[in-house]
C-alpha positions as CSV (number, residue, x, y, z in Angstrom):
1,M,26.1,-31.7,-9.0
2,E,26.9,-34.7,-6.8
3,I,24.1,-37.1,-5.8
4,K,24.4,-36.1,-2.2
5,Q,24.0,-32.5,-3.0
6,S,21.0,-33.2,-5.2
7,D,19.4,-35.2,-2.4
8,K,20.0,-32.4,0.1
9,I,18.5,-29.8,-2.2
10,N,15.5,-32.1,-2.8
11,E,15.0,-32.6,0.9
12,V,15.2,-28.9,1.6
13,Y,12.7,-28.3,-1.3
14,K,10.2,-30.8,0.1
15,V,10.5,-29.5,3.7
16,E,10.6,-25.7,3.0
17,R,8.6,-25.2,-0.3
18,R,5.1,-24.9,1.2
19,R,6.1,-22.6,4.1
20,L,8.3,-20.5,1.9
21,L,5.6,-20.1,-0.7
22,G,3.1,-19.1,2.1
23,Y,5.7,-16.5,3.4
24,I,6.1,-15.1,-0.1
25,R,2.3,-15.0,-0.8
26,N,1.8,-13.0,2.4
27,K,4.0,-10.3,0.9
28,I,2.9,-10.6,-2.8
29,S,-0.7,-11.1,-3.9
30,D,0.1,-12.2,-7.4
31,K,0.3,-16.0,-7.4
32,L,2.5,-16.1,-10.5
33,D,5.0,-13.6,-9.1
34,A,5.1,-15.6,-5.9
35,E,5.8,-18.8,-7.7
36,D,8.4,-17.1,-9.8
37,I,10.2,-15.9,-6.7
38,L,10.0,-19.3,-5.1
39,Q,11.5,-21.0,-8.1
40,D,14.2,-18.3,-8.2
41,V,15.1,-18.9,-4.5
42,F,15.5,-22.6,-5.1
43,Y,17.4,-21.9,-8.3
44,Q,19.8,-19.8,-6.3
45,L,20.1,-22.7,-3.8
46,T,20.9,-25.1,-6.7
47,I,23.6,-22.9,-8.3
48,G,25.1,-21.7,-5.0
49,F,25.0,-25.0,-3.1
50,Q,28.8,-25.2,-2.9
51,D,28.9,-21.9,-1.0
52,I,25.8,-22.7,1.0
53,K,27.2,-25.9,2.5
54,Q,29.0,-23.6,5.0
55,I,25.8,-22.0,6.1
56,E,24.3,-23.6,9.2
57,Q,21.0,-21.7,8.9
58,L,19.9,-22.8,5.5
59,T,16.3,-22.0,6.1
60,A,17.2,-18.4,7.2
61,W,19.2,-18.1,4.0
62,L,16.2,-19.2,1.9
63,Y,14.0,-16.5,3.5
64,R,16.7,-13.9,3.1
65,V,16.9,-14.7,-0.6
66,A,13.1,-14.6,-0.9
67,D,13.0,-11.2,0.8
68,N,15.7,-9.9,-1.6
69,R,13.7,-11.2,-4.6
70,I,10.5,-9.6,-3.3
71,T,12.3,-6.3,-2.9
72,D,13.7,-6.6,-6.4
73,L,10.2,-7.3,-7.8
74,F,8.7,-4.2,-6.0
75,R,11.5,-2.1,-7.4
76,K,10.8,-3.2,-11.0
77,K,7.0,-2.8,-10.8
78,K,5.6,0.6,-11.7
79,P,2.3,1.7,-10.4
80,V,-0.6,0.8,-12.7
81,P,-2.9,3.7,-13.5
82,F,-6.6,3.3,-12.4
83,S,-7.7,3.1,-16.0
84,R,-5.6,0.0,-16.6
85,I,-6.5,-1.9,-13.4
86,E,-8.2,-5.2,-14.0
87,P,-11.9,-5.3,-13.0
88,V,-12.5,-6.2,-9.5
89,M,-15.6,-8.4,-9.0
90,D,-16.9,-8.0,-5.4
91,D,-19.8,-10.2,-6.3
92,E,-21.5,-11.4,-9.5
93,D,-23.3,-8.1,-10.2
94,G,-20.8,-7.0,-12.7
95,P,-17.7,-4.9,-13.4
96,I,-16.9,-1.8,-11.4
97,S,-14.0,-0.2,-13.3
98,L,-14.3,2.5,-15.9
99,E,-12.6,0.4,-18.5
100,D,-15.3,-2.2,-18.3
101,I,-18.0,0.3,-19.0
102,L,-16.4,2.4,-21.7
103,P,-14.8,0.1,-24.4
104,A,-18.0,-0.8,-26.3
105,L,-19.4,2.7,-26.4
106,G,-19.4,4.3,-29.8
107,T,-20.9,7.6,-30.9
108,S,-24.7,6.9,-31.0
109,P,-26.8,9.4,-29.0
110,E,-27.5,6.7,-26.4
111,E,-23.8,5.9,-26.0
112,E,-22.9,9.5,-25.9
113,E,-25.4,10.0,-23.0
114,I,-23.9,7.0,-21.2
115,K,-20.4,8.5,-21.5
116,R,-21.7,11.8,-20.2
117,L,-23.3,10.0,-17.2
118,I,-20.0,8.2,-16.5
119,W,-17.9,11.4,-16.6
120,E,-20.5,13.2,-14.4
121,T,-20.3,10.4,-11.9
122,I,-16.5,10.6,-11.9
123,E,-16.5,14.4,-11.5
124,K,-19.1,14.3,-8.8
125,T,-17.3,11.6,-6.9
126,L,-14.0,13.4,-7.1
127,S,-15.6,16.7,-6.0
128,E,-17.0,15.0,-2.9
129,L,-13.7,13.5,-1.9
130,P,-11.3,15.3,0.4
131,T,-9.0,17.5,-1.6
132,E,-6.0,15.5,-0.6
133,Q,-7.4,12.3,-2.2
134,S,-8.9,13.9,-5.3
135,S,-5.8,16.0,-6.1
136,V,-3.5,13.0,-5.9
137,F,-5.8,10.9,-8.1
138,I,-6.1,13.7,-10.7
139,A,-2.4,14.4,-10.8
140,H,-1.4,10.7,-11.1
141,E,-4.2,9.5,-13.4
142,F,-5.0,12.4,-15.6
143,D,-1.9,14.5,-15.5
144,E,0.4,11.4,-15.4
145,V,2.6,12.8,-12.7
146,S,4.6,10.2,-10.8
147,F,4.2,9.7,-7.1
148,N,7.8,10.7,-6.6
149,E,7.2,14.0,-8.5
150,I,4.1,14.7,-6.4
151,S,6.0,13.9,-3.3
152,R,8.8,16.3,-4.2
153,E,6.4,19.1,-5.0
154,T,4.2,18.7,-1.9
155,G,6.6,17.3,0.6
156,I,4.2,14.4,1.4
157,G,5.6,10.9,1.5
158,V,5.0,8.5,-1.4
159,N,3.2,5.9,0.8
160,T,0.8,8.6,2.0
161,L,0.1,9.7,-1.6
162,I,-0.5,6.0,-2.6
163,S,-2.9,5.6,0.3
164,R,-4.8,8.7,-0.6
165,K,-5.1,7.6,-4.2
166,R,-6.4,4.2,-3.1
167,Y,-9.2,5.9,-1.2
168,A,-10.1,7.8,-4.3
169,I,-10.1,4.7,-6.4
170,L,-12.4,2.9,-3.9
171,A,-14.9,5.7,-3.9
172,L,-14.8,5.9,-7.7
173,R,-15.3,2.1,-8.0
174,E,-18.3,2.3,-5.7
175,S,-19.9,5.2,-7.7
176,L,-19.2,3.5,-11.0
177,N,-20.6,0.2,-9.8
178,D,-23.8,2.0,-8.7
179,L,-24.0,3.6,-12.1
180,Y,-23.3,0.3,-13.8
181,N,-26.1,-1.4,-11.9
182,L,-28.5,1.5,-12.7
183,L,-27.6,1.2,-16.4
184,K,-27.8,-2.6,-16.4
185,D,-31.3,-2.5,-15.0
186,N,-32.5,-0.2,-17.8
């Protein structure tokens, strides 16, 4: 690469890096994925600079490449089942996911009782949800049916199914957090 090319790429990097990263972060919540995409965009600029010299709208090209990389990332990622989601800490009161409550439980009578309480809470919460939400959650989490399969069977769009499952997850997290706080206080 010629020195002039390198200087131009460095100049573009300095000027556009922060804005482009902000743009990517608005679309992708994971900081590491966003940084990876940013680096990939500038890598594409570096290896394709000969072709890019013709492009007058270099900034627009950078954002277009970023959009393409974001789309590629979403295509590669598979939905993560509720049971594998990292714990979400709304405050410092403690974990609110099932996985954070269950791992240390063994088979002692007290631990069996805690397991029973957890499953009762899950069943009660699911039964109180609208059928549309609970059925999507059960099919996806427990029956391991993909959103695409559910969509084909029901005729409901994938985004609608994802939204319904999200509401179920939020309700379950709230119920499990209440149970956790109750158990923690005992």
